[in-house]
C-alpha distance (Angstrom), angle and dihedral (degrees) to the residues before:
residue distance angle dihedral
M1 . . .
S2 3.74 . .
T3 3.78 127.1 .
R4 3.80 127.2 -153.8
Y5 3.81 117.2 -142.9
F6 3.76 125.0 -165.8
I7 3.79 109.9 -152.5
T8 3.81 132.1 -179.6
L9 3.79 126.8 -160.1
P10 3.81 98.4 -158.0
E11 3.79 94.4 -170.7
P12 3.79 107.6 21.2
E13 3.79 94.1 -172.0
K14 3.83 88.4 62.1
A15 3.85 90.2 52.4
R16 3.77 88.9 61.5
G17 3.80 98.7 81.1
T18 3.76 132.6 176.6
A19 3.86 97.8 -107.2
P20 3.80 113.5 102.3
W21 3.76 90.6 -118.8
N22 3.83 97.0 51.4
F23 3.78 123.2 105.8
Q24 3.81 113.5 -77.2
S25 3.79 101.3 179.4
H26 3.76 130.7 107.2
S27 3.81 101.9 -165.5
P28 3.85 129.3 66.6
E29 3.80 88.4 -119.8
G30 3.80 90.4 52.0
F31 3.82 93.8 51.1
A32 3.85 89.0 47.8
E33 3.79 91.9 49.9
E34 3.79 93.2 49.7
L35 3.82 92.7 48.2
Q36 3.81 91.1 46.1
N37 3.83 91.2 51.6
A38 3.90 89.8 47.9
L39 3.81 89.7 55.1
R40 3.79 97.3 41.7
N41 3.81 97.9 49.7
D42 3.81 138.4 21.9
T43 3.81 98.3 -122.7
L44 3.83 94.6 106.7
F45 3.84 91.3 45.2
Q46 3.75 92.3 48.9
R47 3.84 93.4 50.1
W48 3.83 88.0 52.6
L49 3.81 93.8 44.1
A50 3.78 91.9 53.7
T51 3.76 89.1 61.7
Q52 3.82 95.7 53.3
E53 3.76 119.2 107.3
D54 3.81 92.5 -134.9
P55 3.81 108.8 20.3
D56 3.75 92.1 174.7
A57 3.79 88.7 64.9
I58 3.81 91.6 61.0
D59 3.78 116.4 101.1
P60 3.83 106.2 -105.8
A61 3.86 88.8 -147.0
L62 3.81 87.8 73.3
A63 3.87 86.4 68.7
A64 3.83 91.7 66.9
T65 3.78 117.5 128.3
D66 3.82 136.7 -162.7
P67 3.85 111.6 -151.4
S68 3.73 90.7 -168.6
A69 3.84 97.4 52.6
Q70 3.78 114.1 134.9
V71 3.83 126.9 -158.1
S72 3.78 128.9 -179.3
G73 3.78 126.2 -176.3
K74 3.80 136.1 -163.2
M75 3.75 137.1 176.7
D76 3.74 116.2 -117.6
D77 3.78 113.8 -177.2
L78 3.81 103.3 -51.2
H79 3.77 98.2 -25.9
I80 3.82 134.6 74.5
D81 3.71 123.4 -122.9
L82 3.87 118.8 -155.7
E83 3.80 125.7 -166.3
V84 3.83 112.8 -162.0
L85 3.77 128.5 -169.8
T86 3.80 113.5 -169.8
G87 3.80 143.7 145.0
L88 3.80 92.1 -143.6
P89 3.81 116.9 118.5
G90 3.81 114.1 -99.2
D91 3.84 94.3 -111.8
V92 3.84 91.3 54.6
F93 3.81 91.5 47.1
K94 3.87 92.5 49.5
H95 3.79 90.5 46.6
R96 3.80 90.9 55.8
M97 3.81 90.1 46.4
R98 3.75 91.0 52.0
L99 3.88 90.5 48.9
L100 3.84 91.0 50.7
A101 3.83 101.5 37.5
G102 3.80 107.2 13.3
S103 3.85 105.9 -149.9
Q104 3.79 92.1 -29.0
W105 3.81 96.5 104.7
Q106 3.81 136.4 76.2
L107 3.79 127.8 -150.1
H108 3.84 107.9 -141.8
D109 3.79 104.4 173.5
V110 3.82 142.0 -3.6
R111 3.76 122.7 -157.8
A112 3.75 138.9 168.3
G113 3.78 110.7 -85.6
C-alpha cells in the first residue's frame, strides 16, 4: 500500500547541506528529482553507509527502495512543497529525508496513496 506525504522545505537553501548526500538542487523540480532518485534506488543510502563507523550495525531495512516512487515539487512563495507517493515504510522515508535535508523539512500531511 502506498502512502502520500506532503513535505515543505521552508528554507530550501538550508536544505542544501555540506554532506555529499544532502540536496544540491535549486529548483522545485530538482529537489523532487533528487528525492525521487533517493527513494527509487539505494545510491544515496550506500554513500551515507560508507561513512558510518560501523556499517554492519545499521539496520539493513533502511536500504529498502521503491522503484515506482513518485515525487513532484512546486515553489510556493519562498518555500518548496514536495508531494511524495511511495510504498516505503515511514521510518525509511523519514531517514532518506533526514539524509537529504537534515532537519530543514516539515511533514504537513500523510494520506493513503
